[in-house]
All heavy atoms as TSV, in Angstrom:
chain	resi	resn	atom	element	x	y	z
A	1	MET	N	N	-77.525	188.450	59.875
A	1	MET	CA	C	-76.845	189.616	59.315
A	1	MET	C	C	-77.159	190.877	60.081
A	1	MET	O	O	-76.287	191.692	60.296
A	1	MET	CB	C	-77.190	189.725	57.856
A	1	MET	CG	C	-78.573	190.231	57.558
A	1	MET	SD	S	-78.895	190.331	55.793
A	1	MET	CE	C	-80.637	190.547	55.817
A	2	ILE	N	N	-78.391	191.030	60.557
A	2	ILE	CA	C	-78.748	192.275	61.266
A	2	ILE	C	C	-78.335	192.178	62.751
A	2	ILE	O	O	-78.206	193.207	63.403
A	2	ILE	CB	C	-80.277	192.547	61.131
A	2	ILE	CG1	C	-80.573	193.987	61.580
A	2	ILE	CG2	C	-81.098	191.539	61.892
A	2	ILE	CD1	C	-81.979	194.446	61.272
A	3	ASP	N	N	-78.066	190.993	63.240
A	3	ASP	CA	C	-77.740	190.830	64.663
A	3	ASP	C	C	-76.490	191.613	65.082
A	3	ASP	O	O	-76.374	192.036	66.224
A	3	ASP	CB	C	-77.631	189.379	65.054
A	3	ASP	CG	C	-76.659	188.580	64.197
A	3	ASP	OD1	O	-76.457	188.974	63.010
A	3	ASP	OD2	O	-76.122	187.595	64.688
A	4	LYS	N	N	-75.564	191.837	64.178
A	4	LYS	CA	C	-74.345	192.600	64.545
A	4	LYS	C	C	-74.621	194.093	64.698
A	4	LYS	O	O	-73.733	194.842	65.105
A	4	LYS	CB	C	-73.242	192.354	63.535
A	4	LYS	CG	C	-73.503	192.907	62.146
A	4	LYS	CD	C	-72.315	192.567	61.245
A	4	LYS	CE	C	-72.559	193.103	59.837
A	4	LYS	NZ	N	-71.448	192.757	58.972
A	5	TYR	N	N	-75.835	194.544	64.382
A	5	TYR	CA	C	-76.204	195.978	64.450
A	5	TYR	C	C	-77.058	196.303	65.678
A	5	TYR	O	O	-77.629	197.394	65.718
A	5	TYR	CB	C	-76.893	196.397	63.179
A	5	TYR	CG	C	-76.015	196.325	61.946
A	5	TYR	CD1	C	-76.210	195.355	61.003
A	5	TYR	CD2	C	-74.973	197.234	61.777
A	5	TYR	CE1	C	-75.407	195.291	59.862
A	5	TYR	CE2	C	-74.152	197.173	60.660
A	5	TYR	CZ	C	-74.384	196.185	59.705
A	5	TYR	OH	O	-73.590	196.129	58.614
A	6	VAL	N	N	-77.200	195.416	66.625
A	6	VAL	CA	C	-78.012	195.725	67.818
A	6	VAL	C	C	-77.456	196.960	68.480
A	6	VAL	O	O	-76.255	197.081	68.713
A	6	VAL	CB	C	-78.061	194.518	68.791
A	6	VAL	CG1	C	-78.737	194.909	70.111
A	6	VAL	CG2	C	-78.772	193.341	68.143
A	7	GLY	N	N	-78.364	197.916	68.754
A	7	GLY	CA	C	-77.959	199.180	69.381
A	7	GLY	C	C	-77.514	200.246	68.389
A	7	GLY	O	O	-77.158	201.337	68.809
A	8	ARG	N	N	-77.548	199.933	67.091
A	8	ARG	CA	C	-77.070	200.884	66.087
A	8	ARG	C	C	-78.181	201.302	65.136
A	8	ARG	O	O	-79.184	200.590	64.943
A	8	ARG	CB	C	-75.953	200.242	65.285
A	8	ARG	CG	C	-74.705	199.989	66.130
A	8	ARG	CD	C	-73.577	199.402	65.374
A	8	ARG	NE	N	-73.172	200.273	64.258
A	8	ARG	CZ	C	-72.384	199.844	63.294
A	8	ARG	NH1	N	-71.889	198.619	63.315
A	8	ARG	NH2	N	-72.074	200.662	62.303
A	9	LEU	N	N	-77.986	202.449	64.519
A	9	LEU	CA	C	-78.893	202.970	63.521
A	9	LEU	C	C	-78.526	202.382	62.173
A	9	LEU	O	O	-77.346	202.418	61.773
A	9	LEU	CB	C	-78.760	204.493	63.469
A	9	LEU	CG	C	-79.762	205.274	62.616
A	9	LEU	CD1	C	-81.164	205.151	63.196
A	9	LEU	CD2	C	-79.352	206.730	62.541
A	10	VAL	N	N	-79.502	201.776	61.486
A	10	VAL	CA	C	-79.242	201.146	60.194
A	10	VAL	C	C	-80.330	201.517	59.201
A	10	VAL	O	O	-81.437	201.936	59.575
A	10	VAL	CB	C	-79.191	199.601	60.309
A	10	VAL	CG1	C	-78.006	199.144	61.158
A	10	VAL	CG2	C	-80.483	199.008	60.828
A	11	GLU	N	N	-80.013	201.325	57.963
A	11	GLU	CA	C	-80.968	201.499	56.860
A	11	GLU	C	C	-81.299	200.115	56.360
A	11	GLU	O	O	-80.393	199.300	56.125
A	11	GLU	CB	C	-80.306	202.324	55.764
A	11	GLU	CG	C	-81.220	202.693	54.634
A	11	GLU	CD	C	-80.538	203.668	53.681
A	11	GLU	OE1	O	-79.512	204.294	54.032
A	11	GLU	OE2	O	-81.071	203.797	52.568
A	12	ILE	N	N	-82.596	199.781	56.260
A	12	ILE	CA	C	-82.972	198.430	55.827
A	12	ILE	C	C	-83.906	198.514	54.636
A	12	ILE	O	O	-84.593	199.526	54.419
A	12	ILE	CB	C	-83.648	197.610	56.944
A	12	ILE	CG1	C	-84.971	198.224	57.381
A	12	ILE	CG2	C	-82.709	197.415	58.126
A	12	ILE	CD1	C	-85.822	197.341	58.272
A	13	ILE	N	N	-83.928	197.435	53.895
A	13	ILE	CA	C	-84.937	197.202	52.864
A	13	ILE	C	C	-85.771	196.079	53.382
A	13	ILE	O	O	-85.241	195.001	53.746
A	13	ILE	CB	C	-84.302	196.810	51.499
A	13	ILE	CG1	C	-83.268	197.852	51.060
A	13	ILE	CG2	C	-85.378	196.602	50.447
A	13	ILE	CD1	C	-83.809	199.214	50.764
A	14	TYR	N	N	-87.092	196.257	53.442
A	14	TYR	CA	C	-87.976	195.306	54.096
A	14	TYR	C	C	-89.183	195.020	53.199
A	14	TYR	O	O	-89.738	195.935	52.597
A	14	TYR	CB	C	-88.482	195.879	55.426
A	14	TYR	CG	C	-89.309	194.925	56.260
A	14	TYR	CD1	C	-88.721	193.874	56.940
A	14	TYR	CD2	C	-90.681	195.091	56.357
A	14	TYR	CE1	C	-89.478	193.008	57.684
A	14	TYR	CE2	C	-91.442	194.226	57.097
A	14	TYR	CZ	C	-90.838	193.171	57.778
A	14	TYR	OH	O	-91.600	192.321	58.507
A	15	GLN	N	N	-89.553	193.736	53.129
A	15	GLN	CA	C	-90.741	193.348	52.368
A	15	GLN	C	C	-91.811	192.910	53.377
A	15	GLN	O	O	-91.603	191.971	54.144
A	15	GLN	CB	C	-90.410	192.206	51.429
A	15	GLN	CG	C	-91.562	191.781	50.570
A	15	GLN	CD	C	-91.182	190.764	49.536
A	15	GLN	OE1	O	-90.108	190.201	49.585
A	15	GLN	NE2	N	-92.051	190.520	48.618
A	16	ASP	N	N	-92.972	193.608	53.373
A	16	ASP	CA	C	-94.010	193.252	54.317
A	16	ASP	C	C	-94.782	192.040	53.878
A	16	ASP	O	O	-94.533	191.453	52.836
A	16	ASP	CB	C	-94.919	194.455	54.613
A	16	ASP	CG	C	-95.792	194.877	53.467
A	16	ASP	OD1	O	-95.961	194.112	52.487
A	16	ASP	OD2	O	-96.385	195.969	53.537
A	17	SER	N	N	-95.756	191.630	54.672
A	17	SER	CA	C	-96.532	190.408	54.398
A	17	SER	C	C	-97.359	190.483	53.113
A	17	SER	O	O	-97.737	189.471	52.552
A	17	SER	CB	C	-97.457	190.093	55.562
A	17	SER	OG	O	-98.384	191.148	55.772
A	18	LYS	N	N	-97.605	191.700	52.629
A	18	LYS	CA	C	-98.374	191.902	51.386
A	18	LYS	C	C	-97.434	191.995	50.176
A	18	LYS	O	O	-97.918	192.203	49.052
A	18	LYS	CB	C	-99.235	193.113	51.483
A	18	LYS	CG	C	-100.307	193.000	52.571
A	18	LYS	CD	C	-101.109	194.237	52.702
A	18	LYS	CE	C	-102.043	194.102	53.875
A	18	LYS	NZ	N	-102.653	195.376	54.227
A	19	GLY	N	N	-96.125	191.934	50.402
A	19	GLY	CA	C	-95.169	192.032	49.296
A	19	GLY	C	C	-94.663	193.417	49.011
A	19	GLY	O	O	-93.825	193.591	48.132
A	20	LEU	N	N	-95.123	194.413	49.751
A	20	LEU	CA	C	-94.675	195.795	49.560
A	20	LEU	C	C	-93.246	195.935	50.100
A	20	LEU	O	O	-92.955	195.555	51.221
A	20	LEU	CB	C	-95.626	196.744	50.299
A	20	LEU	CG	C	-95.257	198.231	50.205
A	20	LEU	CD1	C	-95.420	198.727	48.756
A	20	LEU	CD2	C	-96.133	199.039	51.128
A	21	ILE	N	N	-92.357	196.502	49.275
A	21	ILE	CA	C	-90.980	196.683	49.682
A	21	ILE	C	C	-90.776	198.152	50.081
A	21	ILE	O	O	-91.152	199.044	49.348
A	21	ILE	CB	C	-90.012	196.278	48.539
A	21	ILE	CG1	C	-90.159	194.773	48.294
A	21	ILE	CG2	C	-88.591	196.666	48.902
A	21	ILE	CD1	C	-89.350	194.283	47.120
A	22	THR	N	N	-90.187	198.341	51.282
A	22	THR	CA	C	-89.972	199.692	51.793
A	22	THR	C	C	-88.528	199.819	52.234
A	22	THR	O	O	-87.824	198.847	52.524
A	22	THR	CB	C	-90.884	200.013	53.002
A	22	THR	OG1	O	-90.649	199.043	54.022
A	22	THR	CG2	C	-92.343	200.015	52.606
A	23	GLN	N	N	-88.069	201.066	52.268
A	23	GLN	CA	C	-86.735	201.416	52.767
A	23	GLN	C	C	-86.958	202.177	54.062
A	23	GLN	O	O	-87.773	203.118	54.094
A	23	GLN	CB	C	-86.039	202.256	51.724
A	23	GLN	CG	C	-84.622	202.595	52.041
A	23	GLN	CD	C	-83.956	203.375	50.909
A	23	GLN	OE1	O	-84.630	203.834	49.995
A	23	GLN	NE2	N	-82.668	203.518	50.980
A	24	ARG	N	N	-86.273	201.771	55.143
A	24	ARG	CA	C	-86.503	202.382	56.422
A	24	ARG	C	C	-85.184	202.661	57.158
A	24	ARG	O	O	-84.213	201.947	56.933
A	24	ARG	CB	C	-87.323	201.441	57.342
A	24	ARG	CG	C	-88.629	200.968	56.737
A	24	ARG	CD	C	-89.238	199.924	57.626
A	24	ARG	NE	N	-90.419	199.356	56.996
A	24	ARG	CZ	C	-91.424	198.853	57.687
A	24	ARG	NH1	N	-91.426	198.850	58.982
A	24	ARG	NH2	N	-92.468	198.340	57.045
A	25	ILE	N	N	-85.196	203.653	58.028
A	25	ILE	CA	C	-84.097	203.845	58.948
A	25	ILE	C	C	-84.604	203.479	60.308
A	25	ILE	O	O	-85.614	204.013	60.777
A	25	ILE	CB	C	-83.595	205.297	58.905
A	25	ILE	CG1	C	-82.962	205.565	57.538
A	25	ILE	CG2	C	-82.601	205.548	60.026
A	25	ILE	CD1	C	-82.365	206.945	57.351
A	26	VAL	N	N	-83.895	202.527	60.934
A	26	VAL	CA	C	-84.343	202.007	62.231
A	26	VAL	C	C	-83.143	201.849	63.171
A	26	VAL	O	O	-81.995	201.755	62.735
A	26	VAL	CB	C	-85.032	200.644	62.088
A	26	VAL	CG1	C	-86.229	200.722	61.179
A	26	VAL	CG2	C	-84.076	199.558	61.584
A	27	THR	N	N	-83.442	201.857	64.467
A	27	THR	CA	C	-82.440	201.491	65.473
A	27	THR	C	C	-82.795	200.086	65.924
A	27	THR	O	O	-83.931	199.833	66.374
A	27	THR	CB	C	-82.485	202.475	66.661
A	27	THR	OG1	O	-82.221	203.774	66.191
A	27	THR	CG2	C	-81.436	202.093	67.709
A	28	VAL	N	N	-81.864	199.199	65.784
A	28	VAL	CA	C	-82.083	197.793	66.183
A	28	VAL	C	C	-82.001	197.677	67.685
A	28	VAL	O	O	-80.987	198.039	68.285
A	28	VAL	CB	C	-81.049	196.856	65.506
A	28	VAL	CG1	C	-81.333	195.411	65.890
A	28	VAL	CG2	C	-81.069	197.050	63.993
A	29	ARG	N	N	-83.061	197.206	68.331
A	29	ARG	CA	C	-83.111	197.075	69.780
A	29	ARG	C	C	-82.771	195.656	70.235
A	29	ARG	O	O	-82.026	195.482	71.197
A	29	ARG	CB	C	-84.473	197.478	70.326
A	29	ARG	CG	C	-84.797	198.931	70.124
A	29	ARG	CD	C	-83.818	199.741	70.869
A	29	ARG	NE	N	-84.196	201.143	70.823
A	29	ARG	CZ	C	-83.425	202.112	71.252
A	29	ARG	NH1	N	-82.243	201.850	71.748
A	29	ARG	NH2	N	-83.805	203.362	71.145
A	30	SER	N	N	-83.323	194.641	69.574
A	30	SER	CA	C	-83.058	193.276	69.957
A	30	SER	C	C	-83.410	192.322	68.798
A	30	SER	O	O	-84.158	192.677	67.917
A	30	SER	CB	C	-83.845	192.887	71.215
A	30	SER	OG	O	-85.237	192.904	70.967
A	31	ILE	N	N	-82.835	191.119	68.882
A	31	ILE	CA	C	-83.080	190.070	67.881
A	31	ILE	C	C	-83.400	188.834	68.660
A	31	ILE	O	O	-82.701	188.475	69.621
A	31	ILE	CB	C	-81.814	189.824	67.031
A	31	ILE	CG1	C	-81.311	191.094	66.364
A	31	ILE	CG2	C	-82.090	188.713	66.006
A	31	ILE	CD1	C	-82.179	191.648	65.300
A	32	GLY	N	N	-84.420	188.078	68.208
A	32	GLY	CA	C	-84.737	186.813	68.850
A	32	GLY	C	C	-85.996	186.167	68.311
A	32	GLY	O	O	-86.910	186.869	67.886
A	33	GLY	N	N	-85.991	184.866	68.262
A	33	GLY	CA	C	-87.171	184.127	67.836
A	33	GLY	C	C	-87.606	184.393	66.411
A	33	GLY	O	O	-88.790	184.308	66.084
A	34	GLY	N	N	-86.671	184.766	65.548
A	34	GLY	CA	C	-86.996	185.035	64.156
A	34	GLY	C	C	-87.487	186.461	63.894
A	34	GLY	O	O	-87.953	186.790	62.810
A	35	TYR	N	N	-87.365	187.328	64.939
A	35	TYR	CA	C	-87.854	188.694	64.819
A	35	TYR	C	C	-86.781	189.686	65.217
A	35	TYR	O	O	-85.916	189.387	66.017
A	35	TYR	CB	C	-89.083	188.918	65.711
A	35	TYR	CG	C	-90.248	188.073	65.288
A	35	TYR	CD1	C	-90.494	186.847	65.892
A	35	TYR	CD2	C	-91.125	188.518	64.290
A	35	TYR	CE1	C	-91.573	186.093	65.499
A	35	TYR	CE2	C	-92.208	187.729	63.906
A	35	TYR	CZ	C	-92.424	186.525	64.497
A	35	TYR	OH	O	-93.477	185.742	64.110
A	36	ALA	N	N	-86.900	190.894	64.690
A	36	ALA	CA	C	-86.070	192.034	65.103
A	36	ALA	C	C	-86.982	193.076	65.713
A	36	ALA	O	O	-88.001	193.453	65.100
A	36	ALA	CB	C	-85.323	192.621	63.915
A	37	ARG	N	N	-86.655	193.521	66.887
A	37	ARG	CA	C	-87.389	194.606	67.518
A	37	ARG	C	C	-86.610	195.862	67.215
A	37	ARG	O	O	-85.415	195.967	67.541
A	37	ARG	CB	C	-87.471	194.356	69.036
A	37	ARG	CG	C	-88.288	195.388	69.781
A	37	ARG	CD	C	-89.771	195.209	69.525
A	37	ARG	NE	N	-90.474	196.117	70.394
A	37	ARG	CZ	C	-91.664	196.561	70.183
A	37	ARG	NH1	N	-92.314	196.218	69.076
A	37	ARG	NH2	N	-92.273	197.386	70.988
A	38	VAL	N	N	-87.274	196.835	66.563
A	38	VAL	CA	C	-86.584	198.042	66.108
A	38	VAL	C	C	-87.402	199.280	66.459
A	38	VAL	O	O	-88.615	199.203	66.656
A	38	VAL	CB	C	-86.337	198.015	64.555
A	38	VAL	CG1	C	-85.521	196.798	64.181
A	38	VAL	CG2	C	-87.621	198.086	63.782
A	39	TYR	N	N	-86.705	200.421	66.501
A	39	TYR	CA	C	-87.405	201.714	66.553
A	39	TYR	C	C	-87.321	202.299	65.154
A	39	TYR	O	O	-86.238	202.547	64.650
A	39	TYR	CB	C	-86.753	202.630	67.577
A	39	TYR	CG	C	-87.470	203.967	67.646
A	39	TYR	CD1	C	-88.671	204.075	68.329
A	39	TYR	CD2	C	-86.969	205.072	66.979
A	39	TYR	CE1	C	-89.358	205.287	68.371
A	39	TYR	CE2	C	-87.633	206.287	67.034
A	39	TYR	CZ	C	-88.834	206.392	67.711
A	39	TYR	OH	O	-89.493	207.568	67.719
A	40	ASP	N	N	-88.466	202.501	64.537
A	40	ASP	CA	C	-88.575	203.033	63.187
A	40	ASP	C	C	-88.605	204.570	63.284
A	40	ASP	O	O	-89.573	205.124	63.776
A	40	ASP	CB	C	-89.837	202.497	62.544
A	40	ASP	CG	C	-89.963	202.880	61.058
A	40	ASP	OD1	O	-89.563	203.992	60.686
A	40	ASP	OD2	O	-90.481	202.064	60.296
A	41	ALA	N	N	-87.554	205.193	62.832
A	41	ALA	CA	C	-87.436	206.662	62.917
A	41	ALA	C	C	-88.514	207.366	62.081
A	41	ALA	O	O	-89.024	208.408	62.479
A	41	ALA	CB	C	-86.050	207.121	62.474
A	42	GLY	N	N	-88.853	206.821	60.911
A	42	GLY	CA	C	-89.844	207.443	60.057
A	42	GLY	C	C	-91.250	207.401	60.642
A	42	GLY	O	O	-92.002	208.358	60.497
A	43	LYS	N	N	-91.578	206.324	61.301
A	43	LYS	CA	C	-92.909	206.180	61.897
A	43	LYS	C	C	-92.943	206.615	63.361
A	43	LYS	O	O	-94.020	206.681	63.954
A	43	LYS	CB	C	-93.357	204.751	61.767
A	43	LYS	CG	C	-93.413	204.277	60.349
A	43	LYS	CD	C	-94.526	203.298	60.152
A	43	LYS	CE	C	-94.525	202.812	58.717
A	43	LYS	NZ	N	-95.596	203.348	57.938
A	44	ARG	N	N	-91.762	206.888	63.926
A	44	ARG	CA	C	-91.647	207.272	65.337
A	44	ARG	C	C	-92.340	206.283	66.252
A	44	ARG	O	O	-93.101	206.657	67.139
A	44	ARG	CB	C	-92.180	208.666	65.543
A	44	ARG	CG	C	-91.390	209.735	64.811
A	44	ARG	CD	C	-91.886	211.084	65.081
A	44	ARG	NE	N	-91.123	212.044	64.305
A	44	ARG	CZ	C	-91.381	213.324	64.310
A	44	ARG	NH1	N	-92.323	213.838	65.023
A	44	ARG	NH2	N	-90.620	214.120	63.565
A	45	ALA	N	N	-92.047	204.998	66.000
A	45	ALA	CA	C	-92.678	203.943	66.780
A	45	ALA	C	C	-91.814	202.688	66.751
A	45	ALA	O	O	-91.019	202.485	65.855
A	45	ALA	CB	C	-94.049	203.625	66.237
A	46	PHE	N	N	-91.995	201.848	67.805
A	46	PHE	CA	C	-91.341	200.582	67.794
A	46	PHE	C	C	-92.083	199.621	66.851
A	46	PHE	O	O	-93.305	199.694	66.723
A	46	PHE	CB	C	-91.310	199.976	69.202
A	46	PHE	CG	C	-90.299	200.636	70.075
A	46	PHE	CD1	C	-90.645	201.699	70.898
A	46	PHE	CD2	C	-88.989	200.213	70.073
A	46	PHE	CE1	C	-89.712	202.307	71.698
A	46	PHE	CE2	C	-88.013	200.819	70.843
A	46	PHE	CZ	C	-88.391	201.888	71.676
A	47	ARG	N	N	-91.329	198.760	66.211
A	47	ARG	CA	C	-91.861	197.764	65.279
A	47	ARG	C	C	-91.198	196.426	65.533
A	47	ARG	O	O	-90.058	196.364	65.987
A	47	ARG	CB	C	-91.591	198.150	63.815
A	47	ARG	CG	C	-92.166	199.468	63.377
A	47	ARG	CD	C	-93.671	199.316	63.193
A	47	ARG	NE	N	-94.183	200.541	62.612
A	47	ARG	CZ	C	-95.293	201.130	63.030
A	47	ARG	NH1	N	-95.983	200.627	64.005
A	47	ARG	NH2	N	-95.728	202.232	62.439
A	48	THR	N	N	-91.929	195.372	65.232
A	48	THR	CA	C	-91.365	194.014	65.281
A	48	THR	C	C	-91.368	193.501	63.855
A	48	THR	O	O	-92.418	193.396	63.226
A	48	THR	CB	C	-92.205	193.093	66.204
A	48	THR	OG1	O	-92.244	193.667	67.523
A	48	THR	CG2	C	-91.602	191.692	66.250
A	49	LEU	N	N	-90.174	193.257	63.333
A	49	LEU	CA	C	-90.012	192.851	61.919
A	49	LEU	C	C	-89.599	191.383	61.867
A	49	LEU	O	O	-88.770	190.934	62.640
A	49	LEU	CB	C	-88.959	193.708	61.260
A	49	LEU	CG	C	-89.147	195.199	61.327
A	49	LEU	CD1	C	-87.972	195.921	60.686
A	49	LEU	CD2	C	-90.448	195.633	60.672
A	50	THR	N	N	-90.133	190.673	60.903
A	50	THR	CA	C	-89.736	189.293	60.648
A	50	THR	C	C	-88.378	189.290	59.958
A	50	THR	O	O	-88.193	189.940	58.940
A	50	THR	CB	C	-90.783	188.594	59.750
A	50	THR	OG1	O	-92.067	188.683	60.393
A	50	THR	CG2	C	-90.435	187.130	59.541
A	51	LEU	N	N	-87.439	188.546	60.534
A	51	LEU	CA	C	-86.070	188.560	59.996
A	51	LEU	C	C	-86.015	188.086	58.545
A	51	LEU	O	O	-85.255	188.626	57.747
A	51	LEU	CB	C	-85.154	187.672	60.843
A	51	LEU	CG	C	-84.855	188.173	62.233
A	51	LEU	CD1	C	-83.993	187.149	62.996
A	51	LEU	CD2	C	-84.160	189.519	62.207
A	52	ASP	N	N	-86.826	187.113	58.163
A	52	ASP	CA	C	-86.834	186.600	56.793
A	52	ASP	C	C	-87.262	187.650	55.770
A	52	ASP	O	O	-87.018	187.489	54.583
A	52	ASP	CB	C	-87.739	185.381	56.657
A	52	ASP	CG	C	-87.218	184.177	57.414
A	52	ASP	OD1	O	-86.033	184.169	57.744
A	52	ASP	OD2	O	-88.001	183.234	57.631
A	53	ARG	N	N	-87.922	188.694	56.218
A	53	ARG	CA	C	-88.421	189.727	55.290
A	53	ARG	C	C	-87.466	190.925	55.170
A	53	ARG	O	O	-87.702	191.840	54.398
A	53	ARG	CB	C	-89.789	190.205	55.713
A	53	ARG	CG	C	-90.826	189.096	55.613
A	53	ARG	CD	C	-92.192	189.618	55.930
A	53	ARG	NE	N	-93.149	188.526	55.907
A	53	ARG	CZ	C	-94.230	188.478	56.667
A	53	ARG	NH1	N	-94.496	189.492	57.491
A	53	ARG	NH2	N	-95.046	187.481	56.587
A	54	ILE	N	N	-86.378	190.898	55.927
A	54	ILE	CA	C	-85.375	191.971	55.821
A	54	ILE	C	C	-84.456	191.566	54.663
A	54	ILE	O	O	-83.747	190.583	54.714
A	54	ILE	CB	C	-84.596	192.140	57.123
A	54	ILE	CG1	C	-85.538	192.575	58.254
A	54	ILE	CG2	C	-83.469	193.159	56.942
A	54	ILE	CD1	C	-84.891	192.606	59.626
A	55	LEU	N	N	-84.503	192.368	53.609
A	55	LEU	CA	C	-83.775	192.027	52.382
A	55	LEU	C	C	-82.346	192.558	52.367
A	55	LEU	O	O	-81.475	191.988	51.729
A	55	LEU	CB	C	-84.524	192.549	51.171
A	55	LEU	CG	C	-85.996	192.100	51.056
A	55	LEU	CD1	C	-86.659	192.749	49.862
A	55	LEU	CD2	C	-86.092	190.596	50.996
A	56	ALA	N	N	-82.082	193.697	53.046
A	56	ALA	CA	C	-80.740	194.290	53.088
A	56	ALA	C	C	-80.618	195.152	54.307
A	56	ALA	O	O	-81.585	195.743	54.787
A	56	ALA	CB	C	-80.510	195.133	51.829
A	57	VAL	N	N	-79.368	195.257	54.814
A	57	VAL	CA	C	-79.061	196.063	55.976
A	57	VAL	C	C	-77.716	196.789	55.720
A	57	VAL	O	O	-76.753	196.145	55.325
A	57	VAL	CB	C	-78.910	195.216	57.253
A	57	VAL	CG1	C	-78.627	196.089	58.449
A	57	VAL	CG2	C	-80.126	194.347	57.500
A	58	LEU	N	N	-77.712	198.089	55.977
A	58	LEU	CA	C	-76.489	198.867	55.891
A	58	LEU	C	C	-76.470	199.845	57.049
A	58	LEU	O	O	-77.499	200.380	57.460
A	58	LEU	CB	C	-76.439	199.684	54.602
A	58	LEU	CG	C	-76.301	198.910	53.283
A	58	LEU	CD1	C	-76.488	199.846	52.112
A	58	LEU	CD2	C	-74.944	198.279	53.223
A	59	PRO	N	N	-75.287	200.155	57.562
A	59	PRO	CA	C	-75.197	201.203	58.600
A	59	PRO	C	C	-75.746	202.521	58.039
A	59	PRO	O	O	-75.459	202.876	56.891
A	59	PRO	CB	C	-73.710	201.321	58.902
A	59	PRO	CG	C	-73.123	200.061	58.403
A	59	PRO	CD	C	-73.987	199.596	57.265
A	60	ALA	N	N	-76.533	203.210	58.796
A	60	ALA	CA	C	-77.107	204.511	58.351
A	60	ALA	C	C	-76.002	205.549	58.352
A	60	ALA	O	O	-75.187	205.602	59.281
A	60	ALA	CB	C	-78.264	204.934	59.255
A	61	ASP	N	N	-75.999	206.387	57.338
A	61	ASP	CA	C	-74.992	207.439	57.251
A	61	ASP	C	C	-75.558	208.824	57.437
A	61	ASP	O	O	-74.953	209.814	57.039
A	61	ASP	CB	C	-74.257	207.334	55.913
A	61	ASP	CG	C	-75.198	207.509	54.719
A	61	ASP	OD1	O	-76.379	207.813	54.913
A	61	ASP	OD2	O	-74.723	207.330	53.572
A	62	GLY	N	N	-76.756	208.903	58.038
A	62	GLY	CA	C	-77.337	210.209	58.295
A	62	GLY	C	C	-78.290	210.691	57.239
A	62	GLY	O	O	-78.958	211.695	57.379
A	63	ARG	N	N	-78.389	209.964	56.088
A	63	ARG	CA	C	-79.300	210.387	55.017
A	63	ARG	C	C	-80.713	210.051	55.405
A	63	ARG	O	O	-80.980	209.089	56.072
A	63	ARG	CB	C	-78.996	209.639	53.719
A	63	ARG	CG	C	-77.710	209.972	53.095
A	63	ARG	CD	C	-77.558	209.271	51.757
A	63	ARG	NE	N	-77.502	207.807	51.957
A	63	ARG	CZ	C	-78.245	206.933	51.286
A	63	ARG	NH1	N	-79.094	207.305	50.384
A	63	ARG	NH2	N	-78.127	205.645	51.524
A	64	ARG	N	N	-81.641	210.860	54.938
A	64	ARG	CA	C	-83.085	210.560	55.078
A	64	ARG	C	C	-83.498	209.793	53.856
A	64	ARG	O	O	-83.038	210.036	52.745
A	64	ARG	CB	C	-83.898	211.833	55.151
A	64	ARG	CG	C	-83.686	212.676	56.379
A	64	ARG	CD	C	-84.348	212.210	57.600
A	64	ARG	NE	N	-85.772	211.984	57.392
A	64	ARG	CZ	C	-86.529	211.420	58.282
A	64	ARG	NH1	N	-86.060	211.028	59.402
A	64	ARG	NH2	N	-87.831	211.264	58.047
A	65	VAL	N	N	-84.407	208.835	54.052
A	65	VAL	CA	C	-84.943	208.075	52.911
A	65	VAL	C	C	-86.388	208.479	52.721
A	65	VAL	O	O	-87.046	208.923	53.646
A	65	VAL	CB	C	-84.827	206.542	53.100
A	65	VAL	CG1	C	-83.389	206.119	53.082
A	65	VAL	CG2	C	-85.495	206.095	54.365
A	66	SER	N	N	-86.882	208.322	51.528
A	66	SER	CA	C	-88.302	208.683	51.278
A	66	SER	C	C	-89.136	207.443	51.104
A	66	SER	O	O	-88.629	206.362	50.995
A	66	SER	CB	C	-88.378	209.547	50.050
A	66	SER	OG	O	-87.754	208.933	48.955
């Protein structure tokens, strides 16, 4: 589902390994091997996210999330 957004800014809902659910705005850089490589705008850093833990993906509309 997220693979169609490579190169685009998206808003995701993500559950980390401890079960914490977060909302993030990221730019999807690449997808492969069960992982998404993204640039997390909120953390100002690249992240590698497990695809199975991405719960939802929507195109970002310019809103900031908290």
